N, C-alpha and C positions, 0 to 999 in steps of 0.2 A: 534720720533724713535731714537733708540740708534745707534751709529756708532761703527765700529770695525777697528782696525788697519789692520787686516788680514781677508780675506774672503777665505774660502776653498770651492771649488765647487766639489761636489761628483756626478759623472755621471755613476758609475758602481754599479751594484747590489751587495748584500751581498755575493753571491756565484759565481759570474762571474769571478773574478780575485782578486788579492791582492790590487788593486787600492783603494777600499773602506777602507780597514784596514789601508793602508798607509796614506790616507787622514785624517782619524780619528786620527792616531798617530801624524801626523804633528800638527793637531789642539790641541791635548792634551799637547804635548810638549811645543808649543808656549804659551798656557794658563798657564802651570806650571811655565813658566818664566815671568808671569805677563802680557803677551800681551792680548789685547782684540781680540777675535776670533768670527767670525760668520760662519755659515755653510749654503750653498745653495745646495739643492738636486735637481738634474735634471735627466731626462731620467730614466734609470733603478735604479739609485741611490735612487729614491723615495722609493723603497722597503725597504731600511734600516730604514725608519721611521714608518713602520707598527708596531702596538702594538703586533700583533701576527705574528711571523715569523717561517717559517719551518726550519728544521735542514739542514745543509750543508752536504758535503761529510764527511765520517769518518776522524777524525783528524783535521777537519777544525773548527776553533774557531767561536763561535756564535757572531753575531754582537750586539744583543740586550743588553747584559751586558755593553758593551762599550757605547752604546747610553745612557743607564741609568746613566752612570758616568759623562756625559757631564756637568750636572748642578753642580756637586761637584767641577768641574774645572772652574766654572763661565762662561761656554759656554751656554748662554741662547738664542742667536739669531740663530734660525733655520728657514730657509725659504724653501718654495716649490712654484712653480708656479701653478696657478689654471689650466692652460692648461696641465701641466704634469699630474696632477691628472685625468683630463678628459680623456687624451690619454690612461691612464692605468685603466680606469673605477674604480677609487678610489674616496672616499669621505673623507673630513677632519676628520670625526669621527673615521676613521680607523687608524689614525696616532697617534703617541705619543703626550702627552700633551705639549702645548707650541709652536707647530709648526705654523708659520705664513704663510698664503697663500697670494700670491700677483699675480696680472696679469703680464704677460710677458712684457707688455708695461712699467712696472716699473723697469725692470732689468737694463737698462742703469743708472738710478739714484742710484740703489743699488750698482752697481759696482763702480760708481764714488765716493761713500762715503768711500771706503776702500783704504788704502795705498798700499796694496799688495793683489793680487788675484792669488790663486794657484788652478789648476784644476787636479783632479784625476779621 
């Protein structure tokens, strides 16, 4: 498994607040400066990983185009817990390609592999 210098945890959904966009912006900026970045989606943040997303309020930027840009910035480590998917009645086939599902029991090891963890 690859390791990253920075792990950004996204807990807010695409249209709940600016936290998702801010977390993605931090990840993109760090990656643009050559840092290795991984993203962990938890709670409502899992909805940002859906292949098909609904539109937000008028004037609100869509999240999917930003999610599709992650690979261009070499952000390839995207994680979600199996339990989060179950709680939201989602299956891995509904998510963007490349998202890795892991059991919550593996979260401490995932967190330990990163030098810095930021939560949004």
